[in-house]
C-alpha positions as a Markdown table, in Angstrom:
| # | Residue | x | y | z |
|---|---|---|---|---|
| 1 | Met | 65.9 | 101.8 | 120.4 |
| 2 | Tyr | 68.7 | 100.9 | 118.0 |
| 3 | Pro | 72.5 | 100.3 | 118.6 |
| 4 | Phe | 73.1 | 103.9 | 117.5 |
| 5 | Glu | 76.9 | 103.5 | 117.5 |
| 6 | Arg | 76.5 | 100.9 | 114.7 |
| 7 | Phe | 75.4 | 103.5 | 112.2 |
| 8 | Thr | 77.5 | 105.9 | 110.1 |
| 9 | Glu | 77.1 | 109.6 | 110.9 |
| 10 | Asp | 74.8 | 109.8 | 107.8 |
| 11 | Gly | 72.8 | 106.9 | 109.1 |
| 12 | Lys | 72.5 | 108.5 | 112.5 |
| 13 | Arg | 71.3 | 111.7 | 111.0 |
| 14 | Thr | 68.7 | 109.8 | 109.0 |
| 15 | Leu | 67.2 | 108.4 | 112.1 |
| 16 | Thr | 67.2 | 111.8 | 113.8 |
| 17 | Leu | 65.6 | 113.4 | 110.9 |
| 18 | Ala | 63.0 | 110.6 | 110.7 |
| 19 | Gln | 61.9 | 111.4 | 114.3 |
| 20 | Glu | 61.9 | 115.1 | 113.4 |
| 21 | Glu | 59.6 | 114.4 | 110.4 |
| 22 | Ala | 57.2 | 112.4 | 112.7 |
| 23 | Glu | 57.1 | 115.3 | 115.2 |
| 24 | Arg | 56.6 | 117.9 | 112.5 |
| 25 | Ser | 53.6 | 116.0 | 111.2 |
| 26 | His | 52.3 | 115.5 | 114.8 |
| 27 | His | 52.4 | 111.7 | 114.5 |
| 28 | Ser | 52.9 | 109.5 | 117.5 |
| 29 | Tyr | 54.9 | 106.9 | 115.5 |
| 30 | Ile | 57.9 | 106.8 | 113.2 |
| 31 | Gly | 56.9 | 105.0 | 110.0 |
| 32 | Thr | 58.7 | 104.1 | 106.8 |
| 33 | Glu | 57.5 | 107.4 | 105.3 |
| 34 | His | 59.4 | 109.3 | 107.9 |
| 35 | Leu | 62.4 | 107.2 | 107.4 |
| 36 | Leu | 62.3 | 107.9 | 103.6 |
| 37 | Leu | 62.0 | 111.7 | 104.2 |
| 38 | Gly | 65.0 | 111.4 | 106.6 |
| 39 | Leu | 67.0 | 109.7 | 104.0 |
| 40 | Ile | 66.2 | 112.2 | 101.3 |
| 41 | Arg | 67.2 | 115.1 | 103.5 |
| 42 | Val | 70.7 | 113.7 | 104.0 |
| 43 | Glu | 72.5 | 115.1 | 101.0 |
| 44 | Lys | 75.5 | 112.7 | 101.0 |
| 45 | Gly | 76.1 | 109.0 | 101.4 |
| 46 | Ala | 75.0 | 106.1 | 99.3 |
| 47 | Ala | 71.2 | 106.8 | 99.4 |
| 48 | Tyr | 71.9 | 110.3 | 98.1 |
| 49 | Val | 73.8 | 108.8 | 95.2 |
| 50 | Val | 70.9 | 106.5 | 94.5 |
| 51 | Phe | 68.4 | 109.2 | 94.6 |
| 52 | Lys | 70.4 | 111.3 | 92.1 |
| 53 | Glu | 70.9 | 108.4 | 89.8 |
| 54 | Leu | 67.1 | 107.5 | 89.8 |
| 55 | Gly | 65.9 | 111.1 | 89.7 |
| 56 | Ile | 64.2 | 111.0 | 93.1 |
| 57 | Thr | 63.8 | 114.4 | 94.7 |
| 58 | Glu | 62.2 | 115.6 | 98.0 |
| 59 | Ala | 59.3 | 117.6 | 96.7 |
| 60 | Pro | 57.3 | 114.8 | 94.9 |
| 61 | Val | 58.2 | 112.3 | 97.7 |
| 62 | Arg | 56.9 | 114.7 | 100.3 |
| 63 | Ser | 53.8 | 115.5 | 98.3 |
| 64 | Met | 52.9 | 111.9 | 97.8 |
| 65 | Ile | 53.4 | 111.1 | 101.5 |
| 66 | Asn | 51.3 | 114.1 | 102.6 |
| 67 | Gly | 48.6 | 112.9 | 100.3 |
| 68 | Ala | 48.7 | 109.5 | 101.9 |
| 69 | Val | 48.9 | 110.3 | 105.6 |
| 70 | Gly | 48.8 | 114.0 | 106.0 |
| 71 | Arg | 49.3 | 116.0 | 109.1 |
| 72 | His | 47.3 | 116.1 | 112.3 |
| 73 | Glu | 46.2 | 118.6 | 114.8 |
| 74 | Arg | 49.0 | 119.3 | 117.3 |
| 75 | Val | 48.9 | 116.8 | 120.2 |
| 76 | Leu | 51.3 | 116.3 | 123.1 |
| 77 | Val | 53.3 | 113.2 | 122.3 |
| 78 | Asn | 55.7 | 112.1 | 125.1 |
| 79 | Asn | 57.2 | 109.2 | 123.3 |
| 80 | Ile | 57.4 | 108.7 | 119.5 |
| 81 | Ile | 58.0 | 105.0 | 118.7 |
| 82 | Pro | 58.9 | 103.3 | 115.5 |
| 83 | Thr | 56.3 | 101.0 | 113.9 |
| 84 | Ser | 57.0 | 97.3 | 113.7 |
| 85 | Arg | 57.6 | 97.7 | 109.9 |
| 86 | Val | 60.4 | 100.3 | 110.6 |
| 87 | Lys | 62.0 | 97.9 | 113.1 |
| 88 | Thr | 61.9 | 95.2 | 110.3 |
| 89 | Val | 63.5 | 97.6 | 107.9 |
| 90 | Ile | 66.3 | 98.5 | 110.3 |
| 91 | Glu | 67.0 | 94.8 | 111.0 |
| 92 | Met | 67.2 | 94.2 | 107.2 |
| 93 | Ser | 69.6 | 97.2 | 106.8 |
| 94 | Phe | 71.9 | 95.5 | 109.4 |
| 95 | Glu | 71.7 | 92.3 | 107.4 |
| 96 | Glu | 72.5 | 94.2 | 104.2 |
| 97 | Ala | 75.6 | 95.8 | 105.8 |
| 98 | Arg | 76.8 | 92.3 | 106.9 |
| 99 | Arg | 76.2 | 90.9 | 103.4 |
| 100 | Met | 78.4 | 93.6 | 102.0 |
| 101 | Gly | 81.1 | 93.2 | 104.6 |
| 102 | His | 80.4 | 96.6 | 106.2 |
| 103 | His | 80.8 | 97.2 | 109.9 |
| 104 | Glu | 78.4 | 100.1 | 110.0 |
| 105 | Val | 74.9 | 100.8 | 108.6 |
| 106 | Asp | 74.8 | 103.6 | 106.1 |
| 107 | Thr | 72.0 | 105.4 | 104.4 |
| 108 | Gly | 72.2 | 103.0 | 101.4 |
| 109 | His | 71.7 | 100.0 | 103.6 |
| 110 | Ile | 68.6 | 101.6 | 105.1 |
| 111 | Leu | 67.3 | 102.4 | 101.7 |
| 112 | Ile | 67.7 | 98.8 | 100.5 |
| 113 | Gly | 65.9 | 97.7 | 103.6 |
| 114 | Leu | 63.0 | 100.0 | 102.8 |
| 115 | Val | 62.5 | 98.6 | 99.3 |
| 116 | Leu | 63.2 | 95.0 | 100.0 |
| 117 | Glu | 60.6 | 95.0 | 102.9 |
| 118 | Gly | 58.3 | 96.3 | 100.2 |
| 119 | Asn | 55.0 | 96.8 | 102.0 |
| 120 | Gly | 55.5 | 100.2 | 103.7 |
| 121 | Ile | 54.3 | 103.5 | 102.4 |
| 122 | Ala | 57.9 | 104.5 | 101.5 |
| 123 | Ala | 58.3 | 101.5 | 99.2 |
| 124 | His | 55.0 | 102.3 | 97.5 |
| 125 | Val | 56.0 | 105.9 | 97.0 |
| 126 | Leu | 59.3 | 104.9 | 95.5 |
| 127 | Gln | 57.7 | 102.4 | 93.2 |
| 128 | Asp | 55.2 | 105.0 | 92.0 |
| 129 | Leu | 58.2 | 107.2 | 91.2 |
| 130 | Gly | 59.9 | 104.4 | 89.2 |
| 131 | Ala | 62.4 | 103.5 | 91.9 |
| 132 | Thr | 61.6 | 99.8 | 92.0 |
| 133 | Ala | 63.4 | 97.4 | 94.4 |
| 134 | Asp | 65.7 | 96.0 | 91.8 |
| 135 | Arg | 66.7 | 99.4 | 90.5 |
| 136 | Val | 67.3 | 100.8 | 94.0 |
| 137 | Val | 69.3 | 97.8 | 95.1 |
| 138 | Ala | 71.5 | 97.8 | 91.9 |
| 139 | Ala | 72.1 | 101.6 | 92.3 |
| 140 | Ala | 73.0 | 101.2 | 96.0 |
| 141 | Glu | 75.4 | 98.4 | 95.2 |
| 142 | Arg | 77.1 | 100.5 | 92.6 |
| 143 | Ala | 77.3 | 103.4 | 95.1 |
| 144 | Phe | 79.0 | 101.0 | 97.6 |
| 145 | Arg | 81.2 | 99.6 | 94.8 |
| 146 | Val | 80.2 | 96.0 | 95.5 |
| 147 | Ala | 79.2 | 93.4 | 93.0 |
| 148 | Glu | 75.6 | 93.6 | 91.9 |
| 149 | Ser | 73.5 | 90.8 | 93.4 |
| 150 | Gly | 70.3 | 91.0 | 91.4 |
| 151 | Arg | 68.4 | 91.3 | 94.7 |
| 152 | Gly | 65.0 | 93.0 | 94.3 |
| 153 | Leu | 64.1 | 91.3 | 91.0 |
| 154 | Asp | 61.9 | 88.8 | 92.9 |
| 155 | Arg | 59.9 | 91.7 | 94.4 |
| 156 | Pro | 56.9 | 92.1 | 91.9 |
| 157 | Arg | 55.0 | 95.3 | 92.1 |
| 158 | Gly | 52.2 | 94.9 | 94.6 |
| 159 | Lys | 48.5 | 95.8 | 94.2 |
| 160 | Glu | 47.6 | 99.2 | 93.1 |
| 161 | Trp | 48.3 | 101.6 | 95.9 |
| 162 | Ile | 45.6 | 104.2 | 96.5 |
| 163 | Pro | 46.4 | 106.6 | 99.3 |
| 164 | Phe | 43.6 | 107.3 | 101.6 |
| 165 | Pro | 42.9 | 110.7 | 103.2 |
| 166 | Ser | 44.3 | 111.2 | 106.7 |
| 167 | Pro | 41.6 | 110.6 | 109.3 |
| 168 | Gly | 42.2 | 113.3 | 111.8 |
| 169 | Thr | 38.6 | 113.7 | 113.0 |
| 170 | Asp | 35.7 | 111.5 | 114.1 |
| 171 | Arg | 33.9 | 112.7 | 110.9 |
| 172 | Asp | 36.6 | 111.1 | 108.8 |
| 173 | Ile | 36.3 | 107.8 | 110.7 |
| 174 | Asn | 32.5 | 107.8 | 110.3 |
| 175 | Asn | 32.9 | 108.5 | 106.6 |
| 176 | Leu | 35.3 | 105.5 | 106.3 |
| 177 | Arg | 32.8 | 103.3 | 108.1 |
| 178 | Ala | 30.1 | 104.4 | 105.7 |
| 179 | Met | 32.3 | 103.6 | 102.8 |
| 180 | Leu | 33.3 | 100.2 | 104.0 |
| 181 | His | 30.0 | 98.7 | 105.4 |
| 182 | Arg | 27.4 | 97.5 | 102.9 |
| 183 | Pro | 24.2 | 99.5 | 103.0 |
| 184 | Ala | 21.1 | 98.0 | 104.5 |
| 185 | Gly | 18.8 | 96.2 | 102.1 |
| 186 | Ala | 21.5 | 95.8 | 99.5 |
| 187 | Ile | 20.5 | 92.2 | 98.8 |
| 188 | Ala | 16.8 | 93.1 | 98.5 |
| 189 | Arg | 17.6 | 95.8 | 95.9 |
| 190 | Leu | 19.6 | 93.2 | 94.0 |
| 191 | Leu | 16.6 | 90.9 | 94.0 |
| 192 | Arg | 14.2 | 93.6 | 92.8 |
| 193 | Ala | 16.7 | 94.5 | 90.0 |
| 194 | Arg | 16.4 | 90.9 | 88.8 |
| 195 | Gly | 12.5 | 91.1 | 88.9 |
| 196 | Leu | 12.2 | 88.8 | 91.9 |
| 197 | Asp | 9.6 | 89.0 | 94.6 |
| 198 | Val | 11.3 | 89.9 | 97.8 |
| 199 | Glu | 8.5 | 88.5 | 100.1 |
| 200 | Thr | 8.4 | 85.2 | 98.3 |
| 201 | Leu | 12.1 | 84.8 | 98.7 |
| 202 | Lys | 12.3 | 86.1 | 102.3 |
| 203 | Glu | 12.8 | 82.7 | 103.8 |
| 204 | Glu | 15.5 | 81.8 | 101.3 |
| 205 | Leu | 17.3 | 85.0 | 102.1 |
| 206 | Leu | 17.3 | 84.1 | 105.7 |
| 207 | Arg | 18.9 | 80.8 | 104.8 |
| 208 | Gln | 21.8 | 82.4 | 103.0 |
| 209 | Pro | 24.8 | 80.1 | 102.3 |
| 210 | Glu | 27.3 | 79.7 | 105.1 |
| 211 | Thr | 30.0 | 80.9 | 102.7 |
| 212 | Ile | 28.4 | 84.3 | 102.3 |
| 213 | Gln | 28.0 | 84.6 | 106.1 |
| 214 | Arg | 31.6 | 83.8 | 106.6 |
| 215 | Leu | 32.7 | 86.4 | 104.0 |
| 216 | Ala | 30.4 | 89.0 | 105.5 |
| 217 | Asp | 31.7 | 88.3 | 109.0 |
| 218 | Ser | 35.3 | 88.5 | 107.7 |
| 219 | Leu | 34.6 | 91.8 | 105.9 |
| 220 | Asn | 33.0 | 93.2 | 109.1 |
| 221 | Ala | 36.0 | 92.2 | 111.3 |
| 222 | Thr | 38.6 | 93.5 | 108.8 |
| 223 | Ser | 36.7 | 96.8 | 108.4 |
| 224 | Val | 36.7 | 97.3 | 112.2 |
| 225 | Glu | 40.4 | 96.5 | 112.3 |
| 226 | Leu | 41.0 | 99.1 | 109.5 |
| 227 | Thr | 39.0 | 101.7 | 111.3 |
| 228 | Ala | 41.0 | 101.1 | 114.5 |
| 229 | Ala | 44.3 | 101.2 | 112.6 |
| 230 | Ile | 43.5 | 104.5 | 111.1 |
| 231 | Ala | 42.3 | 105.9 | 114.4 |
| 232 | Thr | 45.6 | 105.0 | 116.1 |
| 233 | Gln | 47.5 | 106.4 | 113.1 |
| 234 | Asp | 49.0 | 103.0 | 112.2 |
| 235 | Phe | 48.8 | 103.8 | 108.5 |
| 236 | Glu | 51.0 | 101.1 | 107.2 |
| 237 | Arg | 48.9 | 98.4 | 108.8 |
| 238 | Ala | 45.9 | 100.3 | 107.5 |
| 239 | Ala | 47.2 | 100.1 | 104.0 |
| 240 | Thr | 47.4 | 96.3 | 104.3 |
| 241 | Leu | 43.9 | 96.0 | 105.8 |
| 242 | Arg | 42.5 | 98.3 | 103.2 |
| 243 | Asp | 43.6 | 95.9 | 100.5 |
| 244 | Gln | 42.1 | 93.0 | 102.4 |
| 245 | Val | 38.8 | 94.9 | 102.7 |
| 246 | Lys | 38.7 | 95.5 | 98.9 |
| 247 | Asp | 39.4 | 91.8 | 98.3 |
| 248 | Arg | 36.7 | 90.6 | 100.7 |
| 249 | Met | 34.1 | 93.1 | 99.3 |
| 250 | Ala | 34.8 | 91.7 | 95.8 |
| 251 | Gln | 34.5 | 88.1 | 97.0 |
| 252 | Leu | 31.3 | 88.8 | 98.9 |
| 253 | Glu | 29.8 | 90.6 | 95.9 |
| 254 | Thr | 30.6 | 87.7 | 93.6 |
| 255 | Ala | 29.3 | 85.1 | 96.1 |
| 256 | Glu | 26.0 | 87.0 | 96.6 |
| 257 | Ser | 25.5 | 87.4 | 92.9 |
| 258 | Glu | 26.1 | 83.7 | 92.2 |
| 259 | Trp | 23.7 | 82.8 | 95.0 |
| 260 | Leu | 21.0 | 85.2 | 93.8 |
| 261 | Asp | 21.3 | 83.8 | 90.3 |
| 262 | Ser | 20.7 | 80.4 | 91.7 |
| 263 | Leu | 17.4 | 81.6 | 93.3 |
| 264 | Ala | 16.1 | 83.1 | 90.0 |
């Protein structure tokens, strides 16, 4: 998977522990959350120094990750593979090692890759604990005794991260669908709330603006993608899709409200 010989012993142990974390949680993938747990279990190296400086400990990190993705019923997994986001983080860690003139990738380089990539579950957990990208990079550079670069300052905190429950059953998937899809008759109820006659406006409702139809189709498609991502345990893609669903729902609600106001 990776050129294992290019990692320090601590770096190699981090990757081994990340796979162990995925197996322990009965996941079929290695995500950034597993990589973070692997890092925090290695009690030496640059990442360990950073965690101590920033007050990051295993218990709250593990608790927040469990709240986001949880554990699943035991399943037989023949091959646990890293997510595309983890591959990106590893590529970034190699780049960080090269930037610092290091020939091997250590835990500190991996940690910098996690926070600079910025969109994974691990990065969000660290941000919520106060370990923002700029603070982590600066602390890691101090641990490596290299000049501070100011990297990470251009990484603004993303949208509010709201962990979703781990969908280990069909019931959870169905609950998610029910939450995401708009209920039948929503537009009619909005009309009645405005004192409008539904029958009189029936034809107008059937001729809803193309913009609303496009937004509704986009919401539908994104919701299906989100359900599929959760069903396959690709939680990092699900986190991105969840934000897209929230945005599209807000856009659709605004568009519908403006349209209904124009019919009044």
